[in-house]
CHARMM internal coordinates of N, CA and C (Angstrom, degrees):
IC EDIT
DIST 1 N 1 CA 1.4461
DIST 1 CA 1 C 1.5243
ANGL 1 N 1 CA 1 C 108.70
DIST 1 C 2 N 1.3297
ANGL 1 CA 1 C 2 N 117.40
DIHE 1 N 1 CA 1 C 2 N 139.79
DIST 2 N 2 CA 1.4580
ANGL 1 C 2 N 2 CA 119.13
DIHE 1 CA 1 C 2 N 2 CA 178.79
DIST 2 CA 2 C 1.5268
ANGL 2 N 2 CA 2 C 110.52
DIHE 1 C 2 N 2 CA 2 C -83.28
DIST 2 C 3 N 1.3144
ANGL 2 CA 2 C 3 N 116.06
DIHE 2 N 2 CA 2 C 3 N 170.47
DIST 3 N 3 CA 1.4663
ANGL 2 C 3 N 3 CA 120.71
DIHE 2 CA 2 C 3 N 3 CA -175.97
DIST 3 CA 3 C 1.5199
ANGL 3 N 3 CA 3 C 112.72
DIHE 2 C 3 N 3 CA 3 C -63.35
DIST 3 C 4 N 1.3421
ANGL 3 CA 3 C 4 N 116.97
DIHE 3 N 3 CA 3 C 4 N -37.16
DIST 4 N 4 CA 1.4590
ANGL 3 C 4 N 4 CA 119.52
DIHE 3 CA 3 C 4 N 4 CA -179.14
DIST 4 CA 4 C 1.5287
ANGL 4 N 4 CA 4 C 110.93
DIHE 3 C 4 N 4 CA 4 C -64.15
DIST 4 C 5 N 1.3101
ANGL 4 CA 4 C 5 N 117.53
DIHE 4 N 4 CA 4 C 5 N -45.17
DIST 5 N 5 CA 1.4709
ANGL 4 C 5 N 5 CA 121.49
DIHE 4 CA 4 C 5 N 5 CA 178.66
DIST 5 CA 5 C 1.5189
ANGL 5 N 5 CA 5 C 110.69
DIHE 4 C 5 N 5 CA 5 C -64.21
DIST 5 C 6 N 1.3133
ANGL 5 CA 5 C 6 N 117.02
DIHE 5 N 5 CA 5 C 6 N -40.89
DIST 6 N 6 CA 1.4638
ANGL 5 C 6 N 6 CA 121.22
DIHE 5 CA 5 C 6 N 6 CA 178.91
DIST 6 CA 6 C 1.5195
ANGL 6 N 6 CA 6 C 110.34
DIHE 5 C 6 N 6 CA 6 C -63.94
DIST 6 C 7 N 1.3267
ANGL 6 CA 6 C 7 N 116.67
DIHE 6 N 6 CA 6 C 7 N -39.07
DIST 7 N 7 CA 1.4559
ANGL 6 C 7 N 7 CA 121.98
DIHE 6 CA 6 C 7 N 7 CA 178.59
DIST 7 CA 7 C 1.5282
ANGL 7 N 7 CA 7 C 110.82
DIHE 6 C 7 N 7 CA 7 C -63.95
DIST 7 C 8 N 1.3287
ANGL 7 CA 7 C 8 N 116.31
DIHE 7 N 7 CA 7 C 8 N -44.12
DIST 8 N 8 CA 1.4662
ANGL 7 C 8 N 8 CA 120.35
DIHE 7 CA 7 C 8 N 8 CA 179.30
DIST 8 CA 8 C 1.5233
ANGL 8 N 8 CA 8 C 110.35
DIHE 7 C 8 N 8 CA 8 C -64.68
DIST 8 C 9 N 1.3320
ANGL 8 CA 8 C 9 N 117.49
DIHE 8 N 8 CA 8 C 9 N -42.37
DIST 9 N 9 CA 1.4614
ANGL 8 C 9 N 9 CA 120.91
DIHE 8 CA 8 C 9 N 9 CA 179.00
DIST 9 CA 9 C 1.5187
ANGL 9 N 9 CA 9 C 111.36
DIHE 8 C 9 N 9 CA 9 C -62.08
DIST 9 C 10 N 1.3192
ANGL 9 CA 9 C 10 N 118.09
DIHE 9 N 9 CA 9 C 10 N -44.10
DIST 10 N 10 CA 1.4625
ANGL 9 C 10 N 10 CA 119.84
DIHE 9 CA 9 C 10 N 10 CA -179.07
DIST 10 CA 10 C 1.5234
ANGL 10 N 10 CA 10 C 110.63
DIHE 9 C 10 N 10 CA 10 C -69.09
DIST 10 C 11 N 1.3301
ANGL 10 CA 10 C 11 N 116.67
DIHE 10 N 10 CA 10 C 11 N -34.91
DIST 11 N 11 CA 1.4626
ANGL 10 C 11 N 11 CA 119.95
DIHE 10 CA 10 C 11 N 11 CA 177.39
DIST 11 CA 11 C 1.5229
ANGL 11 N 11 CA 11 C 110.78
DIHE 10 C 11 N 11 CA 11 C -66.77
DIST 11 C 12 N 1.3238
ANGL 11 CA 11 C 12 N 117.56
DIHE 11 N 11 CA 11 C 12 N -41.28
DIST 12 N 12 CA 1.4616
ANGL 11 C 12 N 12 CA 121.50
DIHE 11 CA 11 C 12 N 12 CA 178.29
DIST 12 CA 12 C 1.5264
ANGL 12 N 12 CA 12 C 110.66
DIHE 11 C 12 N 12 CA 12 C -64.48
DIST 12 C 13 N 1.3234
ANGL 12 CA 12 C 13 N 116.80
DIHE 12 N 12 CA 12 C 13 N -40.37
DIST 13 N 13 CA 1.4646
ANGL 12 C 13 N 13 CA 120.59
DIHE 12 CA 12 C 13 N 13 CA 178.71
DIST 13 CA 13 C 1.5207
ANGL 13 N 13 CA 13 C 110.68
DIHE 12 C 13 N 13 CA 13 C -64.82
DIST 13 C 14 N 1.3252
ANGL 13 CA 13 C 14 N 116.98
DIHE 13 N 13 CA 13 C 14 N -41.39
DIST 14 N 14 CA 1.4631
ANGL 13 C 14 N 14 CA 120.79
DIHE 13 CA 13 C 14 N 14 CA 178.66
DIST 14 CA 14 C 1.5206
ANGL 14 N 14 CA 14 C 110.79
DIHE 13 C 14 N 14 CA 14 C -65.12
DIST 14 C 15 N 1.3228
ANGL 14 CA 14 C 15 N 116.66
DIHE 14 N 14 CA 14 C 15 N -38.56
DIST 15 N 15 CA 1.4620
ANGL 14 C 15 N 15 CA 120.99
DIHE 14 CA 14 C 15 N 15 CA 178.59
DIST 15 CA 15 C 1.5237
ANGL 15 N 15 CA 15 C 110.55
DIHE 14 C 15 N 15 CA 15 C -64.24
DIST 15 C 16 N 1.3132
ANGL 15 CA 15 C 16 N 116.95
DIHE 15 N 15 CA 15 C 16 N -43.25
DIST 16 N 16 CA 1.4599
ANGL 15 C 16 N 16 CA 121.03
DIHE 15 CA 15 C 16 N 16 CA 179.16
DIST 16 CA 16 C 1.5269
ANGL 16 N 16 CA 16 C 110.92
DIHE 15 C 16 N 16 CA 16 C -62.49
DIST 16 C 17 N 1.3351
ANGL 16 CA 16 C 17 N 117.28
DIHE 16 N 16 CA 16 C 17 N -42.67
DIST 17 N 17 CA 1.4736
ANGL 16 C 17 N 17 CA 120.41
DIHE 16 CA 16 C 17 N 17 CA 177.27
DIST 17 CA 17 C 1.5257
ANGL 17 N 17 CA 17 C 110.83
DIHE 16 C 17 N 17 CA 17 C -60.82
DIST 17 C 18 N 1.3275
ANGL 17 CA 17 C 18 N 117.13
DIHE 17 N 17 CA 17 C 18 N -42.64
DIST 18 N 18 CA 1.4635
ANGL 17 C 18 N 18 CA 121.34
DIHE 17 CA 17 C 18 N 18 CA -179.95
DIST 18 CA 18 C 1.5238
ANGL 18 N 18 CA 18 C 111.13
DIHE 17 C 18 N 18 CA 18 C -64.25
DIST 18 C 19 N 1.3285
ANGL 18 CA 18 C 19 N 117.30
DIHE 18 N 18 CA 18 C 19 N -40.60
DIST 19 N 19 CA 1.4634
ANGL 18 C 19 N 19 CA 120.40
DIHE 18 CA 18 C 19 N 19 CA 178.24
DIST 19 CA 19 C 1.5221
ANGL 19 N 19 CA 19 C 111.50
DIHE 18 C 19 N 19 CA 19 C -64.82
DIST 19 C 20 N 1.3190
ANGL 19 CA 19 C 20 N 116.53
DIHE 19 N 19 CA 19 C 20 N -38.78
DIST 20 N 20 CA 1.4750
ANGL 19 C 20 N 20 CA 119.49
DIHE 19 CA 19 C 20 N 20 CA 178.19
DIST 20 CA 20 C 1.5290
ANGL 20 N 20 CA 20 C 111.13
DIHE 19 C 20 N 20 CA 20 C -66.49
DIST 20 C 21 N 1.3363
ANGL 20 CA 20 C 21 N 116.86
DIHE 20 N 20 CA 20 C 21 N -40.74
DIST 21 N 21 CA 1.4749
ANGL 20 C 21 N 21 CA 119.90
DIHE 20 CA 20 C 21 N 21 CA 176.71
DIST 21 CA 21 C 1.5231
ANGL 21 N 21 CA 21 C 110.36
DIHE 20 C 21 N 21 CA 21 C -61.56
DIST 21 C 22 N 1.3156
ANGL 21 CA 21 C 22 N 116.88
DIHE 21 N 21 CA 21 C 22 N -43.28
DIST 22 N 22 CA 1.4621
ANGL 21 C 22 N 22 CA 121.14
DIHE 21 CA 21 C 22 N 22 CA -179.76
DIST 22 CA 22 C 1.5239
ANGL 22 N 22 CA 22 C 111.15
DIHE 21 C 22 N 22 CA 22 C -63.85
DIST 22 C 23 N 1.3277
ANGL 22 CA 22 C 23 N 117.31
DIHE 22 N 22 CA 22 C 23 N -39.67
DIST 23 N 23 CA 1.4699
ANGL 22 C 23 N 23 CA 120.57
DIHE 22 CA 22 C 23 N 23 CA 179.33
DIST 23 CA 23 C 1.5274
ANGL 23 N 23 CA 23 C 110.93
DIHE 22 C 23 N 23 CA 23 C -65.71
DIST 23 C 24 N 1.3322
ANGL 23 CA 23 C 24 N 116.89
DIHE 23 N 23 CA 23 C 24 N -41.42
DIST 24 N 24 CA 1.4708
ANGL 23 C 24 N 24 CA 119.96
DIHE 23 CA 23 C 24 N 24 CA 178.37
DIST 24 CA 24 C 1.5301
ANGL 24 N 24 CA 24 C 110.91
DIHE 23 C 24 N 24 CA 24 C -62.65
DIST 24 C 25 N 1.3255
ANGL 24 CA 24 C 25 N 115.50
DIHE 24 N 24 CA 24 C 25 N -43.29
DIST 25 N 25 CA 1.4649
ANGL 24 C 25 N 25 CA 119.10
DIHE 24 CA 24 C 25 N 25 CA 179.93
DIST 25 CA 25 C 1.5232
ANGL 25 N 25 CA 25 C 110.76
DIHE 24 C 25 N 25 CA 25 C -65.78
DIST 25 C 26 N 1.3171
ANGL 25 CA 25 C 26 N 117.34
DIHE 25 N 25 CA 25 C 26 N -41.08
DIST 26 N 26 CA 1.4586
ANGL 25 C 26 N 26 CA 121.04
DIHE 25 CA 25 C 26 N 26 CA 178.36
DIST 26 CA 26 C 1.5286
ANGL 26 N 26 CA 26 C 111.00
DIHE 25 C 26 N 26 CA 26 C -62.33
DIST 26 C 27 N 1.3346
ANGL 26 CA 26 C 27 N 117.56
DIHE 26 N 26 CA 26 C 27 N -38.21
DIST 27 N 27 CA 1.4652
ANGL 26 C 27 N 27 CA 120.62
DIHE 26 CA 26 C 27 N 27 CA 178.31
DIST 27 CA 27 C 1.5258
ANGL 27 N 27 CA 27 C 110.21
DIHE 26 C 27 N 27 CA 27 C -66.44
DIST 27 C 28 N 1.3359
ANGL 27 CA 27 C 28 N 117.27
DIHE 27 N 27 CA 27 C 28 N -40.78
DIST 28 N 28 CA 1.4722
ANGL 27 C 28 N 28 CA 120.14
DIHE 27 CA 27 C 28 N 28 CA 177.56
DIST 28 CA 28 C 1.5222
ANGL 28 N 28 CA 28 C 110.97
DIHE 27 C 28 N 28 CA 28 C -61.68
DIST 28 C 29 N 1.3220
ANGL 28 CA 28 C 29 N 116.44
DIHE 28 N 28 CA 28 C 29 N -45.34
DIST 29 N 29 CA 1.4639
ANGL 28 C 29 N 29 CA 120.43
DIHE 28 CA 28 C 29 N 29 CA 178.87
DIST 29 CA 29 C 1.5217
ANGL 29 N 29 CA 29 C 110.21
DIHE 28 C 29 N 29 CA 29 C -62.40
DIST 29 C 30 N 1.3122
ANGL 29 CA 29 C 30 N 117.72
DIHE 29 N 29 CA 29 C 30 N -40.53
DIST 30 N 30 CA 1.4567
ANGL 29 C 30 N 30 CA 122.50
DIHE 29 CA 29 C 30 N 30 CA 178.66
DIST 30 CA 30 C 1.5306
ANGL 30 N 30 CA 30 C 111.07
DIHE 29 C 30 N 30 CA 30 C -60.06
DIST 30 C 31 N 1.3226
ANGL 30 CA 30 C 31 N 116.35
DIHE 30 N 30 CA 30 C 31 N -43.11
DIST 31 N 31 CA 1.4649
ANGL 30 C 31 N 31 CA 119.80
DIHE 30 CA 30 C 31 N 31 CA 179.85
DIST 31 CA 31 C 1.5233
ANGL 31 N 31 CA 31 C 111.47
DIHE 30 C 31 N 31 CA 31 C -66.19
DIST 31 C 32 N 1.3211
ANGL 31 CA 31 C 32 N 117.00
DIHE 31 N 31 CA 31 C 32 N -42.12
DIST 32 N 32 CA 1.4630
ANGL 31 C 32 N 32 CA 121.45
DIHE 31 CA 31 C 32 N 32 CA -178.67
DIST 32 CA 32 C 1.5209
ANGL 32 N 32 CA 32 C 111.21
DIHE 31 C 32 N 32 CA 32 C -65.78
DIST 32 C 33 N 1.3188
ANGL 32 CA 32 C 33 N 116.98
DIHE 32 N 32 CA 32 C 33 N -41.20
DIST 33 N 33 CA 1.4575
ANGL 32 C 33 N 33 CA 120.90
DIHE 32 CA 32 C 33 N 33 CA -175.65
DIST 33 CA 33 C 1.5247
ANGL 33 N 33 CA 33 C 113.69
DIHE 32 C 33 N 33 CA 33 C -90.09
DIST 33 C 34 N 1.3314
ANGL 33 CA 33 C 34 N 116.72
DIHE 33 N 33 CA 33 C 34 N -9.75
DIST 34 N 34 CA 1.4661
ANGL 33 C 34 N 34 CA 119.88
DIHE 33 CA 33 C 34 N 34 CA 179.36
DIST 34 CA 34 C 1.5126
ANGL 34 N 34 CA 34 C 113.42
DIHE 33 C 34 N 34 CA 34 C 72.75
DIST 34 C 35 N 1.3214
ANGL 34 CA 34 C 35 N 116.17
DIHE 34 N 34 CA 34 C 35 N 27.84
DIST 35 N 35 CA 1.4582
ANGL 34 C 35 N 35 CA 120.14
DIHE 34 CA 34 C 35 N 35 CA 179.89
DIST 35 CA 35 C 1.5224
ANGL 35 N 35 CA 35 C 110.41
DIHE 34 C 35 N 35 CA 35 C -101.81
DIST 35 C 36 N 1.3226
ANGL 35 CA 35 C 36 N 117.89
DIHE 35 N 35 CA 35 C 36 N 156.07
DIST 36 N 36 CA 1.4650
ANGL 35 C 36 N 36 CA 120.60
DIHE 35 CA 35 C 36 N 36 CA 179.01
DIST 36 CA 36 C 1.5271
ANGL 36 N 36 CA 36 C 111.78
DIHE 35 C 36 N 36 CA 36 C -64.51
DIST 36 C 37 N 1.3146
ANGL 36 CA 36 C 37 N 115.86
DIHE 36 N 36 CA 36 C 37 N 151.59
DIST 37 N 37 CA 1.4607
ANGL 36 C 37 N 37 CA 122.71
DIHE 36 CA 36 C 37 N 37 CA 175.37
DIST 37 CA 37 C 1.5127
ANGL 37 N 37 CA 37 C 106.39
DIHE 36 C 37 N 37 CA 37 C -127.53
DIST 37 C 38 N 1.3204
ANGL 37 CA 37 C 38 N 115.65
DIHE 37 N 37 CA 37 C 38 N 103.15
DIST 38 N 38 CA 1.4565
ANGL 37 C 38 N 38 CA 121.54
DIHE 37 CA 37 C 38 N 38 CA -172.59
DIST 38 CA 38 C 1.5145
ANGL 38 N 38 CA 38 C 110.94
DIHE 37 C 38 N 38 CA 38 C -92.83
DIST 38 C 39 N 1.3373
ANGL 38 CA 38 C 39 N 115.76
DIHE 38 N 38 CA 38 C 39 N 134.29
DIST 39 N 39 CA 1.4617
ANGL 38 C 39 N 39 CA 122.76
DIHE 38 CA 38 C 39 N 39 CA 174.15
DIST 39 CA 39 C 1.5232
ANGL 39 N 39 CA 39 C 108.54
DIHE 38 C 39 N 39 CA 39 C -135.28
DIST 39 C 40 N 1.3112
ANGL 39 CA 39 C 40 N 115.20
DIHE 39 N 39 CA 39 C 40 N 162.26
DIST 40 N 40 CA 1.4618
ANGL 39 C 40 N 40 CA 120.61
DIHE 39 CA 39 C 40 N 40 CA 178.60
DIST 40 CA 40 C 1.5287
ANGL 40 N 40 CA 40 C 108.75
DIHE 39 C 40 N 40 CA 40 C -94.47
DIST 40 C 41 N 1.3257
ANGL 40 CA 40 C 41 N 117.16
DIHE 40 N 40 CA 40 C 41 N 120.41
DIST 41 N 41 CA 1.4650
ANGL 40 C 41 N 41 CA 122.42
DIHE 40 CA 40 C 41 N 41 CA 176.33
DIST 41 CA 41 C 1.5118
ANGL 41 N 41 CA 41 C 108.41
DIHE 40 C 41 N 41 CA 41 C -130.92
DIST 41 C 42 N 1.3133
ANGL 41 CA 41 C 42 N 115.67
DIHE 41 N 41 CA 41 C 42 N 124.67
DIST 42 N 42 CA 1.4639
ANGL 41 C 42 N 42 CA 121.84
DIHE 41 CA 41 C 42 N 42 CA 179.14
DIST 42 CA 42 C 1.5263
ANGL 42 N 42 CA 42 C 111.89
DIHE 41 C 42 N 42 CA 42 C 51.72
DIST 42 C 43 N 1.3280
ANGL 42 CA 42 C 43 N 116.16
DIHE 42 N 42 CA 42 C 43 N 39.72
DIST 43 N 43 CA 1.4491
ANGL 42 C 43 N 43 CA 120.55
DIHE 42 CA 42 C 43 N 43 CA 176.85
DIST 43 CA 43 C 1.5163
ANGL 43 N 43 CA 43 C 115.19
DIHE 42 C 43 N 43 CA 43 C 78.01
DIST 43 C 44 N 1.3219
ANGL 43 CA 43 C 44 N 117.73
DIHE 43 N 43 CA 43 C 44 N 8.86
DIST 44 N 44 CA 1.4652
ANGL 43 C 44 N 44 CA 121.56
DIHE 43 CA 43 C 44 N 44 CA 179.92
DIST 44 CA 44 C 1.5126
ANGL 44 N 44 CA 44 C 109.79
DIHE 43 C 44 N 44 CA 44 C -125.75
DIST 44 C 45 N 1.3270
ANGL 44 CA 44 C 45 N 116.60
DIHE 44 N 44 CA 44 C 45 N 148.21
DIST 45 N 45 CA 1.4572
ANGL 44 C 45 N 45 CA 121.34
DIHE 44 CA 44 C 45 N 45 CA 175.19
DIST 45 CA 45 C 1.5237
ANGL 45 N 45 CA 45 C 108.28
DIHE 44 C 45 N 45 CA 45 C -81.80
DIST 45 C 46 N 1.3446
ANGL 45 CA 45 C 46 N 116.23
DIHE 45 N 45 CA 45 C 46 N 126.59
DIST 46 N 46 CA 1.4580
ANGL 45 C 46 N 46 CA 121.85
DIHE 45 CA 45 C 46 N 46 CA -175.84
DIST 46 CA 46 C 1.5208
ANGL 46 N 46 CA 46 C 109.17
DIHE 45 C 46 N 46 CA 46 C -129.22
DIST 46 C 47 N 1.3206
ANGL 46 CA 46 C 47 N 117.02
DIHE 46 N 46 CA 46 C 47 N 135.15
DIST 47 N 47 CA 1.4578
ANGL 46 C 47 N 47 CA 121.84
DIHE 46 CA 46 C 47 N 47 CA 174.59
DIST 47 CA 47 C 1.5294
ANGL 47 N 47 CA 47 C 107.56
DIHE 46 C 47 N 47 CA 47 C -83.42
DIST 47 C 48 N 1.3268
ANGL 47 CA 47 C 48 N 117.61
DIHE 47 N 47 CA 47 C 48 N 116.50
DIST 48 N 48 CA 1.4573
ANGL 47 C 48 N 48 CA 120.53
DIHE 47 CA 47 C 48 N 48 CA -177.50
DIST 48 CA 48 C 1.5280
ANGL 48 N 48 CA 48 C 112.61
DIHE 47 C 48 N 48 CA 48 C -98.66
DIST 48 C 49 N 1.3304
ANGL 48 CA 48 C 49 N 117.62
DIHE 48 N 48 CA 48 C 49 N 7.35
DIST 49 N 49 CA 1.4534
ANGL 48 C 49 N 49 CA 121.00
DIHE 48 CA 48 C 49 N 49 CA 175.48
DIST 49 CA 49 C 1.5256
ANGL 49 N 49 CA 49 C 108.26
DIHE 48 C 49 N 49 CA 49 C -100.63
DIST 49 C 50 N 1.3322
ANGL 49 CA 49 C 50 N 116.94
DIHE 49 N 49 CA 49 C 50 N 102.61
DIST 50 N 50 CA 1.4669
ANGL 49 C 50 N 50 CA 119.25
DIHE 49 CA 49 C 50 N 50 CA -176.87
DIST 50 CA 50 C 1.5277
ANGL 50 N 50 CA 50 C 112.86
DIHE 49 C 50 N 50 CA 50 C -68.07
DIST 50 C 51 N 1.3212
ANGL 50 CA 50 C 51 N 117.76
DIHE 50 N 50 CA 50 C 51 N -17.85
DIST 51 N 51 CA 1.4627
ANGL 50 C 51 N 51 CA 121.50
DIHE 50 CA 50 C 51 N 51 CA -178.23
DIST 51 CA 51 C 1.5197
ANGL 51 N 51 CA 51 C 113.17
DIHE 50 C 51 N 51 CA 51 C -94.02
DIST 51 C 52 N 1.3102
ANGL 51 CA 51 C 52 N 117.29
DIHE 51 N 51 CA 51 C 52 N 7.24
DIST 52 N 52 CA 1.4663
ANGL 51 C 52 N 52 CA 120.87
DIHE 51 CA 51 C 52 N 52 CA -178.46
DIST 52 CA 52 C 1.5186
ANGL 52 N 52 CA 52 C 109.71
DIHE 51 C 52 N 52 CA 52 C -65.43
DIST 52 C 53 N 1.3084
ANGL 52 CA 52 C 53 N 114.72
DIHE 52 N 52 CA 52 C 53 N 137.67
DIST 53 N 53 CA 1.4572
ANGL 52 C 53 N 53 CA 119.95
DIHE 52 CA 52 C 53 N 53 CA 178.19
DIST 53 CA 53 C 1.5176
ANGL 53 N 53 CA 53 C 109.19
DIHE 52 C 53 N 53 CA 53 C -71.04
DIST 53 C 54 N 1.2994
ANGL 53 CA 53 C 54 N 115.82
DIHE 53 N 53 CA 53 C 54 N 134.05
DIST 54 N 54 CA 1.4649
ANGL 53 C 54 N 54 CA 120.18
DIHE 53 CA 53 C 54 N 54 CA 179.15
DIST 54 CA 54 C 1.5157
ANGL 54 N 54 CA 54 C 108.32
DIHE 53 C 54 N 54 CA 54 C -78.77
DIST 54 C 55 N 1.3106
ANGL 54 CA 54 C 55 N 116.25
DIHE 54 N 54 CA 54 C 55 N 135.49
DIST 55 N 55 CA 1.4540
ANGL 54 C 55 N 55 CA 121.49
DIHE 54 CA 54 C 55 N 55 CA 176.30
DIST 55 CA 55 C 1.5026
ANGL 55 N 55 CA 55 C 108.69
DIHE 54 C 55 N 55 CA 55 C -122.81
DIST 55 C 56 N 1.3144
ANGL 55 CA 55 C 56 N 115.04
DIHE 55 N 55 CA 55 C 56 N 144.67
DIST 56 N 56 CA 1.4590
ANGL 55 C 56 N 56 CA 118.91
DIHE 55 CA 55 C 56 N 56 CA 176.27
DIST 56 CA 56 C 1.5083
ANGL 56 N 56 CA 56 C 109.22
DIHE 55 C 56 N 56 CA 56 C -74.45
DIST 56 C 57 N 1.2972
ANGL 56 CA 56 C 57 N 115.73
DIHE 56 N 56 CA 56 C 57 N 144.14
DIST 57 N 57 CA 1.4561
ANGL 56 C 57 N 57 CA 119.43
DIHE 56 CA 56 C 57 N 57 CA 175.20
DIST 57 CA 57 C 1.5138
ANGL 57 N 57 CA 57 C 108.19
DIHE 56 C 57 N 57 CA 57 C -69.98
DIST 57 C 58 N 1.3135
ANGL 57 CA 57 C 58 N 115.32
DIHE 57 N 57 CA 57 C 58 N 134.28
DIST 58 N 58 CA 1.4511
ANGL 57 C 58 N 58 CA 118.10
DIHE 57 CA 57 C 58 N 58 CA 176.06
DIST 58 CA 58 C 1.5225
ANGL 58 N 58 CA 58 C 107.79
DIHE 57 C 58 N 58 CA 58 C -85.85
DIST 58 C 59 N 1.2662
ANGL 58 CA 58 C 59 N 115.45
DIHE 58 N 58 CA 58 C 59 N 143.71
DIST 59 N 59 CA 1.4579
ANGL 58 C 59 N 59 CA 119.72
DIHE 58 CA 58 C 59 N 59 CA -179.14
DIST 59 CA 59 C 1.5056
ANGL 59 N 59 CA 59 C 110.82
DIHE 58 C 59 N 59 CA 59 C -167.75
DIST 59 C 60 N 1.2654
ANGL 59 CA 59 C 60 N 114.91
DIHE 59 N 59 CA 59 C 60 N 175.60
DIST 60 N 60 CA 1.4675
ANGL 59 C 60 N 60 CA 119.07
DIHE 59 CA 59 C 60 N 60 CA 177.95
DIST 60 CA 60 C 1.5158
ANGL 60 N 60 CA 60 C 109.42
DIHE 59 C 60 N 60 CA 60 C -79.19
DIST 60 C 61 N 1.3001
ANGL 60 CA 60 C 61 N 114.48
DIHE 60 N 60 CA 60 C 61 N 134.11
DIST 61 N 61 CA 1.4748
ANGL 60 C 61 N 61 CA 119.37
DIHE 60 CA 60 C 61 N 61 CA 178.97
DIST 61 CA 61 C 1.4677
ANGL 61 N 61 CA 61 C 110.68
DIHE 60 C 61 N 61 CA 61 C -115.74
END
COOR INIT
IC SEED 1 N 1 CA 1 C
IC BUILD
């Protein structure tokens, strides 16, 4: 592998690690504050924080 490819691979790996750290921190904050934590699972948005406070949808009545 040449240096440029190795550089891109290490940069991509570092980016992935940073994204995982950010996701873990966001989940911790979500649990502490009782807010939903949405992720994509099987093509659907799912709240993975079971302790999230339920809020009514606001809408026109």
